[in-house]
py3Dmol code that shows the C-alpha trace and the ligand (Angstrom):
import py3Dmol

protein = """\
ATOM      1  CA  UNK A   1     -48.297 -16.644  11.087  1.00  0.00           C
ATOM      2  CA  UNK A   2     -45.774 -17.967  13.698  1.00  0.00           C
ATOM      3  CA  UNK A   3     -45.940 -15.267  16.381  1.00  0.00           C
ATOM      4  CA  UNK A   4     -43.195 -16.912  18.378  1.00  0.00           C
ATOM      5  CA  UNK A   5     -40.701 -16.385  15.557  1.00  0.00           C
ATOM      6  CA  UNK A   6     -38.561 -13.145  15.565  1.00  0.00           C
ATOM      7  CA  UNK A   7     -36.206 -11.406  13.117  1.00  0.00           C
ATOM      8  CA  UNK A   8     -32.616 -12.807  13.196  1.00  0.00           C
ATOM      9  CA  UNK A   9     -30.474 -11.023  15.775  1.00  0.00           C
ATOM     10  CA  UNK A  10     -27.933 -10.489  12.937  1.00  0.00           C
ATOM     11  CA  UNK A  11     -30.175  -7.736  11.613  1.00  0.00           C
ATOM     12  CA  UNK A  12     -29.481  -5.687  14.848  1.00  0.00           C
ATOM     13  CA  UNK A  13     -32.162  -3.098  15.384  1.00  0.00           C
ATOM     14  CA  UNK A  14     -33.812  -3.664  11.975  1.00  0.00           C
ATOM     15  CA  UNK A  15     -36.143  -6.169  10.408  1.00  0.00           C
ATOM     16  CA  UNK A  16     -34.057  -6.541   7.237  1.00  0.00           C
ATOM     17  CA  UNK A  17     -30.435  -7.102   6.513  1.00  0.00           C
ATOM     18  CA  UNK A  18     -29.058  -3.608   5.711  1.00  0.00           C
ATOM     19  CA  UNK A  19     -25.926  -3.584   3.562  1.00  0.00           C
ATOM     20  CA  UNK A  20     -24.675  -0.456   5.325  1.00  0.00           C
ATOM     21  CA  UNK A  21     -24.774  -2.250   8.709  1.00  0.00           C
ATOM     22  CA  UNK A  22     -22.818  -5.112   7.136  1.00  0.00           C
ATOM     23  CA  UNK A  23     -20.310  -2.804   5.637  1.00  0.00           C
ATOM     24  CA  UNK A  24     -19.720  -1.083   9.011  1.00  0.00           C
ATOM     25  CA  UNK A  25     -19.080  -4.479  10.638  1.00  0.00           C
ATOM     26  CA  UNK A  26     -16.899  -5.779   7.894  1.00  0.00           C
ATOM     27  CA  UNK A  27     -14.946  -2.629   7.087  1.00  0.00           C
ATOM     28  CA  UNK A  28     -15.212  -0.723  10.355  1.00  0.00           C
ATOM     29  CA  UNK A  29     -16.789   2.358   8.701  1.00  0.00           C
ATOM     30  CA  UNK A  30     -18.505   3.679   5.694  1.00  0.00           C
ATOM     31  CA  UNK A  31     -17.653   2.468   2.146  1.00  0.00           C
ATOM     32  CA  UNK A  32     -18.431   5.101  -0.436  1.00  0.00           C
ATOM     33  CA  UNK A  33     -18.841   4.570  -4.169  1.00  0.00           C
ATOM     34  CA  UNK A  34     -17.465   7.155  -6.614  1.00  0.00           C
ATOM     35  CA  UNK A  35     -19.504   7.050  -9.808  1.00  0.00           C
ATOM     36  CA  UNK A  36     -17.688   6.894 -13.149  1.00  0.00           C
ATOM     37  CA  UNK A  37     -18.914   7.206 -16.695  1.00  0.00           C
ATOM     38  CA  UNK A  38     -16.235   5.435 -18.702  1.00  0.00           C
ATOM     39  CA  UNK A  39     -17.899   5.944 -22.066  1.00  0.00           C
ATOM     40  CA  UNK A  40     -19.628   2.618 -22.430  1.00  0.00           C
ATOM     41  CA  UNK A  41     -22.807   1.967 -24.411  1.00  0.00           C
ATOM     42  CA  UNK A  42     -24.947  -1.190 -24.352  1.00  0.00           C
ATOM     43  CA  UNK A  43     -26.200  -3.726 -26.790  1.00  0.00           C
ATOM     44  CA  UNK A  44     -29.626  -2.445 -26.472  1.00  0.00           C
ATOM     45  CA  UNK A  45     -28.509   0.979 -27.747  1.00  0.00           C
ATOM     46  CA  UNK A  46     -25.733   0.415 -30.277  1.00  0.00           C
ATOM     47  CA  UNK A  47     -27.823  -1.656 -32.639  1.00  0.00           C
ATOM     48  CA  UNK A  48     -26.666  -5.092 -31.536  1.00  0.00           C
ATOM     49  CA  UNK A  49     -30.011  -5.837 -29.905  1.00  0.00           C
ATOM     50  CA  UNK A  50     -31.768  -2.508 -30.366  1.00  0.00           C
ATOM     51  CA  UNK A  51     -31.276   1.223 -30.738  1.00  0.00           C
ATOM     52  CA  UNK A  52     -33.740   2.790 -28.345  1.00  0.00           C
ATOM     53  CA  UNK A  53     -32.704   1.099 -25.175  1.00  0.00           C
ATOM     54  CA  UNK A  54     -34.932  -0.421 -22.463  1.00  0.00           C
ATOM     55  CA  UNK A  55     -38.213   1.436 -22.333  1.00  0.00           C
ATOM     56  CA  UNK A  56     -37.509   3.013 -18.993  1.00  0.00           C
ATOM     57  CA  UNK A  57     -33.850   3.895 -19.567  1.00  0.00           C
ATOM     58  CA  UNK A  58     -32.304   7.344 -19.957  1.00  0.00           C
ATOM     59  CA  UNK A  59     -28.940   7.016 -18.167  1.00  0.00           C
ATOM     60  CA  UNK A  60     -28.739  10.771 -17.755  1.00  0.00           C
ATOM     61  CA  UNK A  61     -31.342  10.457 -15.053  1.00  0.00           C
ATOM     62  CA  UNK A  62     -28.857   8.671 -12.835  1.00  0.00           C
ATOM     63  CA  UNK A  63     -25.543  10.098 -13.989  1.00  0.00           C
ATOM     64  CA  UNK A  64     -24.184  13.005 -12.036  1.00  0.00           C
ATOM     65  CA  UNK A  65     -23.614  16.034 -14.333  1.00  0.00           C
ATOM     66  CA  UNK A  66     -19.908  16.276 -13.565  1.00  0.00           C
ATOM     67  CA  UNK A  67     -19.479  12.854 -15.217  1.00  0.00           C
ATOM     68  CA  UNK A  68     -20.856  14.103 -18.504  1.00  0.00           C
ATOM     69  CA  UNK A  69     -18.542  17.165 -18.345  1.00  0.00           C
ATOM     70  CA  UNK A  70     -15.326  15.251 -17.548  1.00  0.00           C
ATOM     71  CA  UNK A  71     -14.244  12.323 -19.829  1.00  0.00           C
ATOM     72  CA  UNK A  72     -11.166  11.540 -18.001  1.00  0.00           C
ATOM     73  CA  UNK A  73     -11.667   8.807 -15.325  1.00  0.00           C
ATOM     74  CA  UNK A  74      -9.137  10.131 -12.897  1.00  0.00           C
ATOM     75  CA  UNK A  75     -10.598  13.596 -13.135  1.00  0.00           C
ATOM     76  CA  UNK A  76     -14.122  12.126 -12.402  1.00  0.00           C
ATOM     77  CA  UNK A  77     -12.695  10.212  -9.408  1.00  0.00           C
ATOM     78  CA  UNK A  78     -11.096  13.484  -8.080  1.00  0.00           C
ATOM     79  CA  UNK A  79     -14.322  15.411  -8.410  1.00  0.00           C
ATOM     80  CA  UNK A  80     -16.341  12.540  -6.848  1.00  0.00           C
ATOM     81  CA  UNK A  81     -13.903  12.183  -3.920  1.00  0.00           C
ATOM     82  CA  UNK A  82     -13.985  15.849  -3.138  1.00  0.00           C
ATOM     83  CA  UNK A  83     -17.738  15.779  -3.099  1.00  0.00           C
ATOM     84  CA  UNK A  84     -18.051  12.663  -0.986  1.00  0.00           C
ATOM     85  CA  UNK A  85     -15.383  13.743   1.504  1.00  0.00           C
ATOM     86  CA  UNK A  86     -17.414  16.945   2.156  1.00  0.00           C
ATOM     87  CA  UNK A  87     -20.616  15.031   2.426  1.00  0.00           C
ATOM     88  CA  UNK A  88     -19.469  11.991   4.425  1.00  0.00           C
ATOM     89  CA  UNK A  89     -16.260  13.030   6.126  1.00  0.00           C
ATOM     90  CA  UNK A  90     -16.304   9.749   8.195  1.00  0.00           C
ATOM     91  CA  UNK A  91     -15.801   7.601   5.037  1.00  0.00           C
ATOM     92  CA  UNK A  92     -12.795   5.240   5.312  1.00  0.00           C
ATOM     93  CA  UNK A  93     -12.789   3.514   1.920  1.00  0.00           C
ATOM     94  CA  UNK A  94     -13.771   4.501  -1.623  1.00  0.00           C
ATOM     95  CA  UNK A  95     -14.670   2.175  -4.509  1.00  0.00           C
ATOM     96  CA  UNK A  96     -14.790   3.219  -8.185  1.00  0.00           C
ATOM     97  CA  UNK A  97     -18.367   2.621  -9.411  1.00  0.00           C
ATOM     98  CA  UNK A  98     -18.519   1.965 -13.133  1.00  0.00           C
ATOM     99  CA  UNK A  99     -22.153   2.943 -13.243  1.00  0.00           C
ATOM    100  CA  UNK A 100     -23.296   4.269 -16.587  1.00  0.00           C
ATOM    101  CA  UNK A 101     -24.564   1.900 -19.233  1.00  0.00           C
ATOM    102  CA  UNK A 102     -23.062  -1.648 -19.516  1.00  0.00           C
ATOM    103  CA  UNK A 103     -19.588  -1.560 -18.025  1.00  0.00           C
ATOM    104  CA  UNK A 104     -18.377  -4.975 -19.156  1.00  0.00           C
ATOM    105  CA  UNK A 105     -19.505  -4.344 -22.688  1.00  0.00           C
ATOM    106  CA  UNK A 106     -16.101  -4.247 -24.459  1.00  0.00           C
ATOM    107  CA  UNK A 107     -13.153  -6.322 -25.226  1.00  0.00           C
ATOM    108  CA  UNK A 108     -10.891  -7.458 -22.425  1.00  0.00           C
ATOM    109  CA  UNK A 109      -8.026  -5.234 -23.203  1.00  0.00           C
ATOM    110  CA  UNK A 110     -10.268  -2.096 -22.970  1.00  0.00           C
ATOM    111  CA  UNK A 111     -11.977  -3.246 -19.800  1.00  0.00           C
ATOM    112  CA  UNK A 112      -8.577  -4.017 -18.216  1.00  0.00           C
ATOM    113  CA  UNK A 113      -7.236  -0.603 -19.188  1.00  0.00           C
ATOM    114  CA  UNK A 114     -10.289   1.283 -17.746  1.00  0.00           C
ATOM    115  CA  UNK A 115     -10.516  -0.711 -14.482  1.00  0.00           C
ATOM    116  CA  UNK A 116      -6.732  -0.477 -13.887  1.00  0.00           C
ATOM    117  CA  UNK A 117      -6.844   3.306 -14.559  1.00  0.00           C
ATOM    118  CA  UNK A 118      -9.337   3.687 -11.673  1.00  0.00           C
ATOM    119  CA  UNK A 119      -7.406   1.326  -9.425  1.00  0.00           C
ATOM    120  CA  UNK A 120      -4.224   3.306 -10.058  1.00  0.00           C
ATOM    121  CA  UNK A 121      -5.802   6.195  -8.018  1.00  0.00           C
ATOM    122  CA  UNK A 122      -4.179   5.907  -4.514  1.00  0.00           C
ATOM    123  CA  UNK A 123      -7.613   6.481  -2.765  1.00  0.00           C
ATOM    124  CA  UNK A 124      -9.579   3.864  -4.704  1.00  0.00           C
ATOM    125  CA  UNK A 125      -9.405   0.496  -2.926  1.00  0.00           C
ATOM    126  CA  UNK A 126     -11.838  -1.611  -5.240  1.00  0.00           C
ATOM    127  CA  UNK A 127     -14.448  -1.648  -8.002  1.00  0.00           C
ATOM    128  CA  UNK A 128     -18.168  -1.909  -8.432  1.00  0.00           C
ATOM    129  CA  UNK A 129     -19.099  -2.719 -11.944  1.00  0.00           C
ATOM    130  CA  UNK A 130     -22.644  -2.355 -13.214  1.00  0.00           C
ATOM    131  CA  UNK A 131     -23.762  -4.333 -16.208  1.00  0.00           C
ATOM    132  CA  UNK A 132     -26.300  -6.456 -18.025  1.00  0.00           C
ATOM    133  CA  UNK A 133     -26.431 -10.251 -17.606  1.00  0.00           C
ATOM    134  CA  UNK A 134     -25.815 -10.821 -21.338  1.00  0.00           C
ATOM    135  CA  UNK A 135     -22.545  -8.850 -21.218  1.00  0.00           C
ATOM    136  CA  UNK A 136     -20.643 -11.349 -19.031  1.00  0.00           C
ATOM    137  CA  UNK A 137     -18.728 -13.720 -21.256  1.00  0.00           C
ATOM    138  CA  UNK A 138     -16.534 -16.399 -19.499  1.00  0.00           C
ATOM    139  CA  UNK A 139     -13.339 -14.529 -20.402  1.00  0.00           C
ATOM    140  CA  UNK A 140     -14.604 -11.392 -18.623  1.00  0.00           C
ATOM    141  CA  UNK A 141     -15.717 -13.232 -15.564  1.00  0.00           C
ATOM    142  CA  UNK A 142     -12.347 -15.025 -15.440  1.00  0.00           C
ATOM    143  CA  UNK A 143     -10.631 -11.734 -15.519  1.00  0.00           C
ATOM    144  CA  UNK A 144     -12.887 -10.226 -12.764  1.00  0.00           C
ATOM    145  CA  UNK A 145     -12.277 -13.358 -10.612  1.00  0.00           C
ATOM    146  CA  UNK A 146      -8.542 -12.811 -11.072  1.00  0.00           C
ATOM    147  CA  UNK A 147      -8.895  -9.074 -10.160  1.00  0.00           C
ATOM    148  CA  UNK A 148     -10.961  -9.906  -7.146  1.00  0.00           C
ATOM    149  CA  UNK A 149      -7.933 -11.829  -5.669  1.00  0.00           C
ATOM    150  CA  UNK A 150      -6.226  -8.445  -5.491  1.00  0.00           C
ATOM    151  CA  UNK A 151      -9.007  -5.926  -4.700  1.00  0.00           C
ATOM    152  CA  UNK A 152     -12.710  -6.057  -3.737  1.00  0.00           C
ATOM    153  CA  UNK A 153     -14.846  -6.449  -6.856  1.00  0.00           C
ATOM    154  CA  UNK A 154     -18.561  -6.077  -6.698  1.00  0.00           C
ATOM    155  CA  UNK A 155     -20.504  -7.101  -9.840  1.00  0.00           C
ATOM    156  CA  UNK A 156     -23.873  -5.318 -10.082  1.00  0.00           C
ATOM    157  CA  UNK A 157     -26.155  -7.212 -12.458  1.00  0.00           C
ATOM    158  CA  UNK A 158     -29.336  -5.532 -13.926  1.00  0.00           C
ATOM    159  CA  UNK A 159     -32.086  -7.992 -13.196  1.00  0.00           C
ATOM    160  CA  UNK A 160     -34.916  -5.429 -13.260  1.00  0.00           C
ATOM    161  CA  UNK A 161     -37.626  -8.082 -13.342  1.00  0.00           C
ATOM    162  CA  UNK A 162     -37.697 -11.821 -13.081  1.00  0.00           C
ATOM    163  CA  UNK A 163     -40.800 -11.986 -15.156  1.00  0.00           C
ATOM    164  CA  UNK A 164     -40.210 -12.629 -18.941  1.00  0.00           C
ATOM    165  CA  UNK A 165     -43.414 -10.892 -19.928  1.00  0.00           C
ATOM    166  CA  UNK A 166     -42.269  -7.758 -18.189  1.00  0.00           C
ATOM    167  CA  UNK A 167     -38.782  -7.958 -19.731  1.00  0.00           C
ATOM    168  CA  UNK A 168     -40.300  -8.357 -23.210  1.00  0.00           C
ATOM    169  CA  UNK A 169     -42.646  -5.425 -22.671  1.00  0.00           C
ATOM    170  CA  UNK A 170     -39.786  -3.114 -21.539  1.00  0.00           C
ATOM    171  CA  UNK A 171     -37.711  -4.259 -24.504  1.00  0.00           C
ATOM    172  CA  UNK A 172     -34.960  -5.492 -22.378  1.00  0.00           C
ATOM    173  CA  UNK A 173     -33.460  -7.826 -24.892  1.00  0.00           C
ATOM    174  CA  UNK A 174     -32.836 -10.733 -22.665  1.00  0.00           C
ATOM    175  CA  UNK A 175     -34.823 -13.080 -20.518  1.00  0.00           C
ATOM    176  CA  UNK A 176     -34.662 -14.205 -16.817  1.00  0.00           C
ATOM    177  CA  UNK A 177     -32.919 -17.439 -17.773  1.00  0.00           C
ATOM    178  CA  UNK A 178     -30.028 -15.273 -19.077  1.00  0.00           C
ATOM    179  CA  UNK A 179     -29.906 -13.438 -15.650  1.00  0.00           C
ATOM    180  CA  UNK A 180     -30.006 -16.712 -13.737  1.00  0.00           C
ATOM    181  CA  UNK A 181     -27.173 -18.136 -15.846  1.00  0.00           C
ATOM    182  CA  UNK A 182     -24.992 -14.959 -15.348  1.00  0.00           C
ATOM    183  CA  UNK A 183     -25.500 -14.998 -11.626  1.00  0.00           C
ATOM    184  CA  UNK A 184     -24.591 -18.668 -11.318  1.00  0.00           C
ATOM    185  CA  UNK A 185     -21.460 -18.234 -13.539  1.00  0.00           C
ATOM    186  CA  UNK A 186     -20.376 -15.180 -11.595  1.00  0.00           C
ATOM    187  CA  UNK A 187     -20.987 -16.879  -8.199  1.00  0.00           C
ATOM    188  CA  UNK A 188     -18.880 -19.924  -9.253  1.00  0.00           C
ATOM    189  CA  UNK A 189     -15.953 -17.439  -9.379  1.00  0.00           C
ATOM    190  CA  UNK A 190     -16.864 -16.129  -5.920  1.00  0.00           C
ATOM    191  CA  UNK A 191     -17.628 -12.581  -7.114  1.00  0.00           C
ATOM    192  CA  UNK A 192     -19.739 -10.429  -4.808  1.00  0.00           C
ATOM    193  CA  UNK A 193     -22.964 -10.169  -6.715  1.00  0.00           C
ATOM    194  CA  UNK A 194     -25.553  -7.392  -6.295  1.00  0.00           C
ATOM    195  CA  UNK A 195     -28.808  -7.581  -8.185  1.00  0.00           C
ATOM    196  CA  UNK A 196     -30.663  -4.421  -9.414  1.00  0.00           C
ATOM    197  CA  UNK A 197     -34.337  -4.531  -9.348  1.00  0.00           C
ATOM    198  CA  UNK A 198     -36.934  -2.109 -10.746  1.00  0.00           C
ATOM    199  CA  UNK A 199     -40.398  -2.467  -9.198  1.00  0.00           C
ATOM    200  CA  UNK A 200     -43.533  -1.207 -10.899  1.00  0.00           C
ATOM    201  CA  UNK A 201     -42.727  -1.995 -14.663  1.00  0.00           C
ATOM    202  CA  UNK A 202     -45.803  -2.444 -16.796  1.00  0.00           C
ATOM    203  CA  UNK A 203     -47.252  -5.994 -16.585  1.00  0.00           C
ATOM    204  CA  UNK A 204     -45.540  -6.674 -13.226  1.00  0.00           C
ATOM    205  CA  UNK A 205     -48.040  -7.699 -10.598  1.00  0.00           C
ATOM    206  CA  UNK A 206     -47.826  -8.335  -6.799  1.00  0.00           C
ATOM    207  CA  UNK A 207     -48.091 -12.022  -7.584  1.00  0.00           C
ATOM    208  CA  UNK A 208     -45.295 -11.904 -10.219  1.00  0.00           C
ATOM    209  CA  UNK A 209     -43.100 -10.002  -7.779  1.00  0.00           C
ATOM    210  CA  UNK A 210     -43.396 -12.669  -5.147  1.00  0.00           C
ATOM    211  CA  UNK A 211     -42.729 -15.412  -7.708  1.00  0.00           C
ATOM    212  CA  UNK A 212     -39.650 -13.413  -8.702  1.00  0.00           C
ATOM    213  CA  UNK A 213     -38.567 -13.145  -5.093  1.00  0.00           C
ATOM    214  CA  UNK A 214     -38.782 -16.970  -4.823  1.00  0.00           C
ATOM    215  CA  UNK A 215     -36.580 -17.295  -7.875  1.00  0.00           C
ATOM    216  CA  UNK A 216     -34.065 -14.816  -6.529  1.00  0.00           C
ATOM    217  CA  UNK A 217     -34.047 -16.656  -3.136  1.00  0.00           C
ATOM    218  CA  UNK A 218     -32.728 -19.818  -4.824  1.00  0.00           C
ATOM    219  CA  UNK A 219     -29.781 -17.878  -6.467  1.00  0.00           C
ATOM    220  CA  UNK A 220     -26.305 -17.080  -5.004  1.00  0.00           C
ATOM    221  CA  UNK A 221     -26.913 -13.387  -4.692  1.00  0.00           C
ATOM    222  CA  UNK A 222     -25.059 -11.394  -2.057  1.00  0.00           C
ATOM    223  CA  UNK A 223     -27.050  -8.081  -2.144  1.00  0.00           C
ATOM    224  CA  UNK A 224     -30.111  -6.471  -3.809  1.00  0.00           C
ATOM    225  CA  UNK A 225     -30.931  -2.942  -4.825  1.00  0.00           C
ATOM    226  CA  UNK A 226     -34.568  -1.928  -5.016  1.00  0.00           C
ATOM    227  CA  UNK A 227     -35.718   0.941  -7.219  1.00  0.00           C
ATOM    228  CA  UNK A 228     -39.174   2.391  -7.684  1.00  0.00           C
ATOM    229  CA  UNK A 229     -40.189   2.896 -11.382  1.00  0.00           C
ATOM    230  CA  UNK A 230     -39.829   6.581 -12.268  1.00  0.00           C
ATOM    231  CA  UNK A 231     -40.741   7.813 -15.737  1.00  0.00           C
ATOM    232  CA  UNK A 232     -37.806   9.768 -17.143  1.00  0.00           C
ATOM    233  CA  UNK A 233     -37.864  12.315 -19.964  1.00  0.00           C
ATOM    234  CA  UNK A 234     -36.554  11.054 -23.309  1.00  0.00           C
ATOM    235  CA  UNK A 235     -37.581   7.379 -22.703  1.00  0.00           C
ATOM    236  CA  UNK A 236     -40.095   5.299 -24.627  1.00  0.00           C
ATOM    237  CA  UNK A 237     -42.042   4.934 -21.405  1.00  0.00           C
ATOM    238  CA  UNK A 238     -42.333   8.663 -21.130  1.00  0.00           C
ATOM    239  CA  UNK A 239     -43.889   8.761 -24.621  1.00  0.00           C
ATOM    240  CA  UNK A 240     -46.270   5.976 -23.712  1.00  0.00           C
ATOM    241  CA  UNK A 241     -47.226   7.702 -20.422  1.00  0.00           C
ATOM    242  CA  UNK A 242     -47.842  11.041 -22.111  1.00  0.00           C
ATOM    243  CA  UNK A 243     -50.014   9.333 -24.780  1.00  0.00           C
ATOM    244  CA  UNK A 244     -51.919   7.119 -22.438  1.00  0.00           C
ATOM    245  CA  UNK A 245     -51.214   7.529 -18.684  1.00  0.00           C
ATOM    246  CA  UNK A 246     -53.512   4.577 -17.764  1.00  0.00           C
ATOM    247  CA  UNK A 247     -51.246   2.192 -19.706  1.00  0.00           C
ATOM    248  CA  UNK A 248     -48.411   2.744 -17.122  1.00  0.00           C
ATOM    249  CA  UNK A 249     -50.032   2.338 -13.668  1.00  0.00           C
ATOM    250  CA  UNK A 250     -47.727   3.930 -11.111  1.00  0.00           C
ATOM    251  CA  UNK A 251     -47.068   2.706  -7.534  1.00  0.00           C
ATOM    252  CA  UNK A 252     -47.783   5.004  -4.601  1.00  0.00           C
ATOM    253  CA  UNK A 253     -45.063   5.064  -1.827  1.00  0.00           C
ATOM    254  CA  UNK A 254     -47.311   2.841   0.295  1.00  0.00           C
ATOM    255  CA  UNK A 255     -47.802   0.207  -2.369  1.00  0.00           C
ATOM    256  CA  UNK A 256     -44.088   0.354  -3.260  1.00  0.00           C
ATOM    257  CA  UNK A 257     -43.053  -0.266   0.353  1.00  0.00           C
ATOM    258  CA  UNK A 258     -45.512  -3.155   0.617  1.00  0.00           C
ATOM    259  CA  UNK A 259     -44.124  -4.640  -2.619  1.00  0.00           C
ATOM    260  CA  UNK A 260     -40.618  -4.391  -1.178  1.00  0.00           C
ATOM    261  CA  UNK A 261     -41.777  -6.180   1.954  1.00  0.00           C
ATOM    262  CA  UNK A 262     -43.557  -8.913  -0.011  1.00  0.00           C
ATOM    263  CA  UNK A 263     -40.263  -9.649  -1.703  1.00  0.00           C
ATOM    264  CA  UNK A 264     -38.115  -9.308   1.449  1.00  0.00           C
ATOM    265  CA  UNK A 265     -40.247 -11.934   3.253  1.00  0.00           C
ATOM    266  CA  UNK A 266     -39.337 -14.585   0.673  1.00  0.00           C
ATOM    267  CA  UNK A 267     -35.568 -13.790   0.604  1.00  0.00           C
ATOM    268  CA  UNK A 268     -32.953 -15.564   2.618  1.00  0.00           C
ATOM    269  CA  UNK A 269     -31.815 -13.426   5.632  1.00  0.00           C
ATOM    270  CA  UNK A 270     -28.237 -13.365   4.362  1.00  0.00           C
ATOM    271  CA  UNK A 271     -29.017 -11.251   1.247  1.00  0.00           C
ATOM    272  CA  UNK A 272     -27.949  -7.713   2.046  1.00  0.00           C
ATOM    273  CA  UNK A 273     -30.343  -4.878   1.064  1.00  0.00           C
ATOM    274  CA  UNK A 274     -28.156  -2.140  -0.473  1.00  0.00           C
ATOM    275  CA  UNK A 275     -30.711   0.384  -1.713  1.00  0.00           C
ATOM    276  CA  UNK A 276     -34.389   1.052  -1.143  1.00  0.00           C
ATOM    277  CA  UNK A 277     -35.066   3.469  -3.931  1.00  0.00           C
ATOM    278  CA  UNK A 278     -33.627   6.242  -6.119  1.00  0.00           C
ATOM    279  CA  UNK A 279     -34.099   9.986  -6.667  1.00  0.00           C
ATOM    280  CA  UNK A 280     -34.201  11.349 -10.284  1.00  0.00           C
ATOM    281  CA  UNK A 281     -33.846  15.148 -10.657  1.00  0.00           C
ATOM    282  CA  UNK A 282     -37.242  16.747 -10.962  1.00  0.00           C
ATOM    283  CA  UNK A 283     -36.412  18.377 -14.232  1.00  0.00           C
ATOM    284  CA  UNK A 284     -35.829  14.821 -15.731  1.00  0.00           C
ATOM    285  CA  UNK A 285     -38.861  13.167 -14.221  1.00  0.00           C
ATOM    286  CA  UNK A 286     -42.289  12.952 -15.955  1.00  0.00           C
ATOM    287  CA  UNK A 287     -44.012  10.829 -13.303  1.00  0.00           C
ATOM    288  CA  UNK A 288     -45.328  12.657 -10.160  1.00  0.00           C
ATOM    289  CA  UNK A 289     -43.102  13.510  -7.280  1.00  0.00           C
ATOM    290  CA  UNK A 290     -43.596  11.290  -4.178  1.00  0.00           C
ATOM    291  CA  UNK A 291     -42.495  14.181  -2.007  1.00  0.00           C
ATOM    292  CA  UNK A 292     -40.360  11.864   0.146  1.00  0.00           C
ATOM    293  CA  UNK A 293     -36.577  12.086   0.299  1.00  0.00           C
ATOM    294  CA  UNK A 294     -34.761   8.839  -0.154  1.00  0.00           C
ATOM    295  CA  UNK A 295     -33.105   9.153   3.246  1.00  0.00           C
ATOM    296  CA  UNK A 296     -36.458   8.564   4.841  1.00  0.00           C
ATOM    297  CA  UNK A 297     -37.026   5.164   3.154  1.00  0.00           C
ATOM    298  CA  UNK A 298     -35.177   2.906   5.672  1.00  0.00           C
ATOM    299  CA  UNK A 299     -37.189   4.296   8.607  1.00  0.00           C
ATOM    300  CA  UNK A 300     -40.489   4.025   6.610  1.00  0.00           C
ATOM    301  CA  UNK A 301     -39.593   0.456   5.614  1.00  0.00           C
ATOM    302  CA  UNK A 302     -38.811  -0.544   9.297  1.00  0.00           C
ATOM    303  CA  UNK A 303     -42.102   1.058  10.511  1.00  0.00           C
ATOM    304  CA  UNK A 304     -44.177  -0.783   7.861  1.00  0.00           C
ATOM    305  CA  UNK A 305     -42.395  -4.068   8.626  1.00  0.00           C
ATOM    306  CA  UNK A 306     -43.230  -3.582  12.223  1.00  0.00           C
ATOM    307  CA  UNK A 307     -46.811  -2.707  11.466  1.00  0.00           C
ATOM    308  CA  UNK A 308     -47.105  -5.875   9.278  1.00  0.00           C
ATOM    309  CA  UNK A 309     -45.296  -7.988  12.072  1.00  0.00           C
ATOM    310  CA  UNK A 310     -42.984  -9.344   9.502  1.00  0.00           C
ATOM    311  CA  UNK A 311     -39.229  -9.264   8.398  1.00  0.00           C
ATOM    312  CA  UNK A 312     -36.783 -10.362   5.651  1.00  0.00           C
ATOM    313  CA  UNK A 313     -36.835 -14.169   5.394  1.00  0.00           C
ATOM    314  CA  UNK A 314     -39.974 -14.755   7.316  1.00  0.00           C
ATOM    315  CA  UNK A 315     -41.522 -16.798   4.437  1.00  0.00           C
ATOM    316  CA  UNK A 316     -38.256 -17.900   3.047  1.00  0.00           C
ATOM    317  CA  UNK A 317     -38.281 -21.625   2.209  1.00  0.00           C
ATOM    318  CA  UNK A 318     -34.920 -23.140   1.512  1.00  0.00           C
ATOM    319  CA  UNK A 319     -34.999 -25.731  -1.374  1.00  0.00           C
TER     320      UNK A 319
END
"""
ligand_1 = """\
8
SF4
S -31.112 0.080 -18.714
Fe -29.004 -0.588 -19.098
S -29.329 -2.262 -20.699
Fe -31.143 -1.045 -20.780
S -30.756 0.535 -22.310
Fe -30.201 1.400 -20.374
S -27.960 0.964 -20.159
Fe -28.827 -0.422 -21.775
"""
view = py3Dmol.view(width=600, height=400)
view.addModel(protein, "pdb")
view.setStyle({"model": 0}, {"cartoon": {"style": "trace"}})
view.addModel(ligand_1, "xyz")
view.setStyle({"model": 1}, {"stick": {}})
view.zoomTo()
view.show()
């Protein structure tokens, strides 16, 4: 290791490029996402590709309960704003986060109506749209590019894994070539692209995660979100885990943090790290509780990066 090298000063006090720090610099304060369930489904659930969904997926685990109770988008925004204003009174800007299922899976007229409804709220200044890479036809990307001339638009693409064997095993219904293609087509339109990763899926290995990181490093991604695999009730993975726990080896907090670091080391310094994990309500989780609140992850990551004397981009090799 080159001991004379140091983390880029643009990381400020950290050893990785934290999205929240970047937001503060760019927007002069906190940017808060207001989750929306706009009633979408996804091709892996409606029979187009499958009916049972990805093996790990039960969207209820990540959907705030008030979204299931309120169907109207503006009501959901009002409820979300009231909650976030109480929790983060310093927030300056709010984005509508189309989060549940695949939020570009529909014809353009429907998408336009839903997105414009959210943008019509006076306190919503932009959109975050979560989707699968195979739900991004040219016509949709062209429209999002047009929209992004008017308001900030962040496209969150579910990558989950860069390993085709892992994607096949979790019944994802697309391969990594599809992800690569979607990211490149979105980037050509200058959309802000966040990739969503799930670490610890069956058949993923430390070596395949590093190979995946090298692939991601060559793509025009703006930000990444890391999540640890948690087994959620009502999923195929939960059935598999109950029947044969050894068939779903789970990461410890320590091995998860080390896996995140192994990936970070190969990423270019400019990729912003937007999330380090997630919390599923205990009543919906089958896998054991780590007993660590999500808010502690950034400090734990920084401490471990320091201990390993490394940082984001240390092993990044531009091609
Ligand atoms: S993870 Fe996304 S793509 Fe997979 S079943 Fe759930 S909503 Fe559909």
